[in-house]
C-alpha positions as CSV (number, residue, x, y, z in Angstrom):
1,M,0.0,0.0,0.0
2,T,1.4,3.4,-1.0
3,V,1.2,5.8,2.0
4,L,2.3,9.5,1.8
5,T,2.9,11.5,5.0
6,L,3.7,15.1,5.7
7,P,7.2,15.9,7.1
8,G,6.9,16.3,10.8
9,A,3.9,14.0,10.9
10,G,5.4,12.3,13.9
11,S,3.9,15.1,16.0
12,L,0.8,14.4,18.0
13,A,-0.6,17.8,17.2
14,L,-3.7,17.8,15.1
15,S,-4.0,20.2,12.2
16,V,-6.4,21.3,9.4
17,R,-4.2,19.5,6.8
18,A,-4.3,15.9,5.8
19,K,-1.2,14.3,7.3
20,A,-1.5,11.0,5.4
21,L,-2.8,9.8,2.1
22,V,-3.2,6.2,0.8
23,F,-4.0,5.0,-2.7
24,E,-6.2,2.0,-2.4
25,D,-9.5,3.2,-3.9
26,P,-9.6,3.0,-7.7
27,K,-10.0,6.8,-7.9
28,S,-6.9,7.2,-5.8
29,V,-4.9,4.6,-7.9
30,A,-5.8,6.6,-11.0
31,L,-4.8,9.8,-9.3
32,L,-1.4,8.4,-8.4
33,E,-0.8,7.3,-12.0
34,K,-1.6,10.7,-13.2
35,V,0.8,12.3,-10.7
36,R,3.5,10.0,-12.0
37,E,2.7,11.1,-15.6
38,I,2.9,14.8,-15.1
39,A,5.7,14.9,-12.4
40,P,8.6,15.0,-14.9
41,G,7.2,18.1,-16.6
42,A,8.3,21.6,-15.9
43,G,5.0,23.4,-16.2
44,S,2.6,24.6,-13.5
45,V,0.1,22.3,-11.9
46,L,-3.3,23.1,-10.5
47,I,-4.7,20.8,-7.8
48,S,-8.4,21.1,-6.9
49,G,-10.2,19.4,-4.0
50,E,-11.9,20.0,-0.7
51,T,-10.0,21.1,2.4
52,G,-8.5,18.1,4.1
53,T,-8.2,15.8,1.0
54,G,-4.4,15.8,0.9
55,R,-3.6,18.5,-1.7
56,E,-0.2,19.4,-0.1
57,L,0.7,15.7,0.1
58,V,0.1,15.3,-3.6
59,A,2.0,18.5,-4.3
60,R,5.0,17.2,-2.3
61,H,4.9,13.9,-4.1
62,L,4.9,15.7,-7.5
63,H,7.9,17.6,-6.4
64,E,9.7,14.5,-5.2
65,L,9.1,12.6,-8.4
66,S,10.3,15.5,-10.6
67,A,13.9,16.5,-11.5
68,R,13.6,19.1,-8.7
69,G,13.2,16.5,-6.1
70,G,16.3,17.3,-4.1
71,R,15.7,21.0,-4.2
72,P,13.5,23.3,-2.0
73,F,9.8,22.6,-1.6
74,L,8.0,25.5,0.1
75,A,4.3,25.4,1.0
76,V,2.4,28.6,1.5
77,N,-1.3,29.1,2.3
78,C,-2.5,32.2,0.5
79,S,-5.5,32.6,2.9
80,G,-3.1,33.2,5.7
81,F,-1.7,36.4,4.3
82,A,-2.6,39.7,5.9
83,P,-3.7,42.0,3.0
84,A,-0.9,44.5,3.6
85,A,1.8,41.9,3.8
86,A,0.9,39.5,0.9
87,D,2.9,41.3,-1.7
88,S,6.1,41.3,0.5
89,E,5.5,37.7,1.5
90,L,5.3,36.4,-2.1
91,F,7.8,38.7,-3.9
92,G,10.0,40.2,-1.2
93,H,10.9,43.8,-0.4
94,T,13.9,46.1,-0.3
95,K,15.1,48.0,2.8
96,G,12.9,51.1,3.3
97,A,10.2,49.9,0.9
98,F,7.6,50.6,3.6
99,E,7.5,51.6,7.2
100,G,9.1,48.9,9.3
101,A,11.2,47.4,6.4
102,T,14.5,47.8,8.2
103,S,16.2,45.3,5.9
104,A,15.8,43.7,2.6
105,R,13.9,40.4,2.5
106,A,13.5,37.7,-0.2
107,G,9.9,36.5,-0.8
108,W,8.7,33.0,-1.2
109,F,9.5,32.8,-4.9
110,E,13.1,33.6,-4.4
111,A,13.3,31.3,-1.4
112,A,12.0,28.4,-3.7
113,H,14.5,29.2,-6.5
114,G,15.5,26.0,-8.2
115,G,12.7,24.0,-6.6
116,T,8.9,24.0,-6.2
117,L,6.5,26.5,-4.6
118,F,3.1,25.3,-3.5
119,L,0.5,28.0,-3.2
120,D,-2.6,26.6,-1.4
121,E,-5.9,28.4,-1.6
122,I,-4.7,30.5,-4.5
123,G,-8.3,31.7,-5.1
124,D,-7.9,34.0,-2.0
125,L,-5.2,36.2,-3.7
126,S,-6.4,39.7,-4.5
127,P,-6.8,40.6,-8.2
128,R,-3.7,42.8,-8.0
129,L,-1.6,39.9,-6.7
130,Q,-3.1,37.6,-9.3
131,Q,-1.8,40.0,-12.0
132,K,1.7,40.1,-10.4
133,L,1.7,36.3,-10.2
134,L,0.8,36.0,-13.8
135,R,3.8,38.2,-14.7
136,V,6.1,36.0,-12.6
137,L,4.9,32.9,-14.5
138,S,5.2,34.5,-17.9
139,A,8.5,36.4,-17.4
140,G,10.3,34.1,-14.9
141,E,11.2,37.0,-12.6
142,V,10.0,38.9,-9.5
143,V,10.2,42.5,-8.6
144,R,10.6,43.1,-4.9
145,L,8.6,45.9,-3.3
146,G,10.7,49.1,-3.6
147,A,13.0,47.6,-6.2
148,E,13.5,48.9,-9.7
149,Q,15.1,45.8,-11.3
150,P,13.6,42.3,-11.5
151,T,15.2,39.2,-10.0
152,P,15.2,36.1,-12.2
153,V,13.6,33.0,-10.5
154,D,13.5,29.4,-11.5
155,V,10.4,27.9,-9.7
156,R,7.9,25.3,-10.6
157,L,4.5,26.5,-9.3
158,I,1.9,24.1,-7.9
159,A,-1.3,25.8,-7.0
160,A,-4.3,24.4,-5.1
161,T,-7.8,25.5,-4.5
162,N,-11.1,24.3,-2.9
163,V,-13.2,26.6,-5.1
164,D,-14.2,26.3,-8.7
165,L,-11.9,28.8,-10.4
166,E,-13.8,28.7,-13.6
167,Q,-16.8,29.9,-11.8
168,A,-14.7,32.5,-10.0
169,V,-13.5,33.8,-13.4
170,L,-17.1,34.1,-14.6
171,A,-17.9,36.0,-11.4
172,G,-15.0,38.3,-11.9
173,H,-13.1,37.1,-8.9
174,F,-10.2,35.3,-10.6
175,N,-7.9,36.3,-13.5
176,Q,-8.7,34.2,-16.6
177,Q,-5.2,34.4,-18.0
178,L,-3.8,33.2,-14.7
179,L,-6.1,30.3,-14.7
180,E,-5.0,29.4,-18.2
181,S,-1.3,29.6,-17.1
182,L,-2.0,27.4,-14.1
183,G,-4.2,24.9,-15.9
184,G,-1.6,23.2,-18.1
185,A,-1.8,20.2,-15.9
186,K,-4.8,19.6,-13.6
187,L,-5.3,17.1,-10.8
188,E,-8.6,16.7,-9.0
189,L,-8.7,15.1,-5.6
190,A,-12.1,13.4,-4.8
191,P,-13.5,13.9,-1.3
192,L,-13.0,11.0,1.0
193,R,-16.7,10.1,0.8
194,E,-16.2,9.4,-2.9
195,R,-13.1,7.1,-2.4
196,R,-14.4,4.8,0.2
197,G,-11.7,2.2,-0.5
198,D,-9.2,4.5,1.3
199,I,-11.2,5.0,4.5
200,L,-10.3,1.8,6.3
201,P,-6.6,1.7,5.3
202,L,-6.3,5.3,6.5
203,A,-8.2,4.6,9.7
204,R,-5.8,1.7,10.5
205,H,-2.8,3.8,9.6
206,F,-3.9,6.6,12.1
207,L,-4.9,4.0,14.7
208,E,-1.4,2.4,14.6
209,F,0.3,5.8,14.4
210,Y,-1.4,7.2,17.6
211,R,-1.2,3.8,19.4
212,T,2.6,3.8,18.9
213,R,3.1,7.4,19.8
214,L,1.0,7.2,22.9
215,D,2.6,3.8,23.9
216,L,-0.7,2.1,24.2
217,R,-1.6,-1.6,24.0
218,P,-2.4,-3.1,20.6
219,T,-5.9,-2.0,19.6
220,E,-7.9,-3.3,16.6
221,L,-10.7,-1.7,14.6
222,G,-13.9,-3.6,15.3
223,A,-16.2,-4.7,12.5
224,E,-19.1,-2.6,13.6
225,A,-16.8,0.5,14.0
226,A,-15.4,-0.2,10.6
227,Q,-18.9,-0.2,9.1
228,R,-19.6,3.0,11.0
229,L,-16.6,4.6,9.3
230,L,-17.7,3.5,5.9
231,D,-21.2,4.9,6.5
232,H,-19.9,8.3,7.6
233,S,-20.0,11.1,5.0
234,W,-16.7,12.7,6.2
235,P,-17.3,16.4,5.5
236,G,-13.9,17.1,7.0
237,N,-12.2,14.5,4.9
238,I,-8.9,12.9,6.0
239,R,-8.2,15.4,8.8
240,E,-11.6,14.5,10.3
241,L,-10.8,10.8,10.0
242,E,-7.5,11.3,11.7
243,N,-9.1,13.2,14.6
244,A,-11.8,10.5,14.9
245,M,-9.2,7.7,15.3
246,H,-7.1,9.7,17.7
247,H,-10.1,10.4,20.0
248,A,-11.4,6.8,19.6
249,L,-8.1,5.4,20.8
250,L,-8.2,7.7,23.9
251,L,-11.8,6.6,24.7
252,C,-11.4,2.9,24.1
253,H,-11.2,0.8,27.3
254,G,-10.6,-2.5,25.6
255,T,-8.6,-3.8,22.7
256,E,-11.2,-3.1,20.0
257,I,-12.5,0.2,18.8
258,T,-16.3,0.2,19.0
259,P,-18.9,2.6,17.3
260,E,-19.4,4.3,20.7
261,D,-15.6,5.1,20.8
262,L,-15.8,6.9,17.5
263,R,-18.3,9.6,18.8
264,L,-19.2,10.6,15.3
265,S,-21.8,13.3,14.8
266,A,-25.4,12.2,14.5
267,L,-25.5,14.4,11.4
268,D,-22.5,12.7,9.8
269,S,-24.3,10.5,7.3
270,R,-26.7,13.2,6.0
271,A,-25.3,12.9,2.5
272,K,-26.1,9.2,2.5
273,T,-29.3,9.1,4.5
274,T,-31.2,12.1,3.2
275,G,-31.9,10.3,0.0
276,R,-32.6,11.7,-3.4
277,A,-36.3,12.3,-2.8
278,E,-35.7,14.4,0.3
279,A,-32.9,16.3,-1.5
280,E,-35.3,17.1,-4.3
281,A,-37.9,18.2,-1.8
282,E,-35.5,20.6,-0.2
283,R,-34.6,22.1,-3.6
284,T,-38.3,22.5,-4.4
285,S,-38.9,24.2,-1.1
286,F,-36.1,26.6,-1.8
287,E,-37.3,27.4,-5.3
288,Q,-40.8,28.0,-3.8
289,A,-39.4,30.5,-1.4
290,L,-37.6,32.3,-4.2
291,L,-40.8,32.4,-6.2
292,E,-42.7,34.0,-3.3
293,L,-40.0,36.7,-3.1
294,F,-40.3,37.3,-6.9
295,E,-44.0,37.8,-6.6
296,Q,-43.5,40.6,-4.0
297,E,-41.5,42.6,-6.6
298,L,-39.2,43.9,-3.9
299,P,-36.6,46.6,-4.8
300,N,-32.9,45.5,-5.0
301,L,-34.0,41.9,-4.6
302,F,-30.8,40.3,-5.7
303,E,-28.8,42.3,-3.1
304,Q,-31.3,41.4,-0.4
305,I,-30.9,37.7,-1.3
306,E,-27.2,38.0,-1.4
307,N,-27.2,39.7,1.9
308,M,-29.3,37.0,3.5
309,V,-27.2,34.2,2.1
310,L,-23.9,35.7,3.2
311,K,-25.1,36.7,6.7
312,T,-26.6,33.2,7.2
313,A,-23.5,31.5,6.0
314,Y,-21.3,33.8,8.2
315,R,-23.3,33.0,11.3
316,Y,-23.4,29.2,10.4
317,C,-19.6,29.3,10.3
318,A,-19.4,30.9,13.7
319,H,-18.4,34.3,12.2
320,N,-15.3,32.8,10.6
321,Q,-14.6,34.6,7.3
322,L,-12.3,31.9,5.9
323,Q,-14.8,29.1,6.6
324,T,-17.6,31.2,5.1
325,A,-15.6,31.7,1.9
326,R,-14.9,28.0,1.6
327,L,-18.6,27.2,2.3
328,L,-19.8,29.5,-0.5
329,G,-17.0,28.9,-2.9
330,I,-15.7,32.5,-3.1
331,S,-12.6,34.2,-1.9
332,R,-12.2,35.6,1.6
333,N,-11.6,39.1,0.2
334,V,-15.1,39.0,-1.4
335,V,-16.7,37.8,1.9
336,R,-15.0,40.6,3.8
337,A,-16.1,43.2,1.3
338,R,-19.7,42.0,1.3
339,L,-19.8,41.8,5.1
340,I,-18.6,45.4,5.4
341,R,-21.1,46.5,2.8
342,F,-24.0,44.8,4.5
343,G,-23.0,46.1,7.9
344,E,-22.2,42.8,9.4
345,I,-18.7,43.8,10.3
346,T,-16.9,47.2,10.5
347,G,-14.4,48.4,7.9
348,S,-10.7,47.6,7.7
349,V,-9.0,46.5,10.8
350,R,-6.6,49.4,10.3
351,G,-9.7,51.6,10.3
352,T,-8.9,54.3,7.8
353,P,-11.1,55.3,4.8
354,K,-8.0,55.1,2.5
355,N,-7.4,51.4,3.5
356,R,-11.0,50.5,3.1
357,A,-11.0,52.0,-0.4
358,L,-7.9,50.0,-1.3
359,E,-9.5,46.8,-0.1
360,A,-12.6,47.5,-2.1
361,R,-10.5,48.0,-5.2
362,E,-8.8,44.7,-4.5
363,V,-12.1,42.9,-4.5
364,T,-13.6,44.6,-7.5
365,G,-10.4,44.5,-9.6
């Protein structure tokens, strides 16, 4: 069985990333074959898939199988950039380029020179940074903030996203030319619920990993617990499975994991148990609600609907802008701008009208 693990995966700390990936399910076997096919190339690669499906693991494996395998591999999450620092983080800056720039600093592209740079959640980059990234890909050089001359870089870019970038292009949130530059080779990671052949091998991998690290007695996965894992819809994908096995091992009092030890949510199998008829009924109910709104001929109806959807999603995600963006399939910049416009949050954290205007331009392009 082929197993990929993240460097540093020996830690007991849980994270939002998938820390292991197996290739037992036919979909995963086909994915691994495609990875092997495109790894020797030099062009950019775009990986799509839900959060927690193992995008970084696939990117690292691509790098290791390529001619750049012994050179740097750097992984950067674009959603983690503060808006004011993103340019400097990616492309670097010169001394004195801005207040606080007391020395020159190389960005991620220069740091990855000769190797591979993995940009996760690339859909969260602002339009301005998307344009600068396109220039880097086409010209093979970066310009540090405050610099007059470009710096050549030799980097293979692997980008990843959990949103539909083609839809983002149509909505005006993503640069079409950049998508074309990234899309020379594409890999799509199916969610764990669609590659069920990987569930039990992964569960047993995590079970043994945590048993060994915690120095516990041998513990097996019981048949009923195994079936419970197979029936679960895994909205959190591999990271959720890892957490479940970790917790089950801590709760288990015998030598066999039981369904009770798993403590999976009662809502976990909604995707399987709702059924097509109920799903169709829900869609019909939603359409009926829209028709009733249409009949009222309310002013600015689309904006009111958008307001309602965004605010409801924001509250559903416990007022987390990043999770709201992922839920709705849009960038965090767009979520923030809409929340400000609809009065759900205040303006820029820096608070000045100038900065708010700059952020609005980033969103609208």
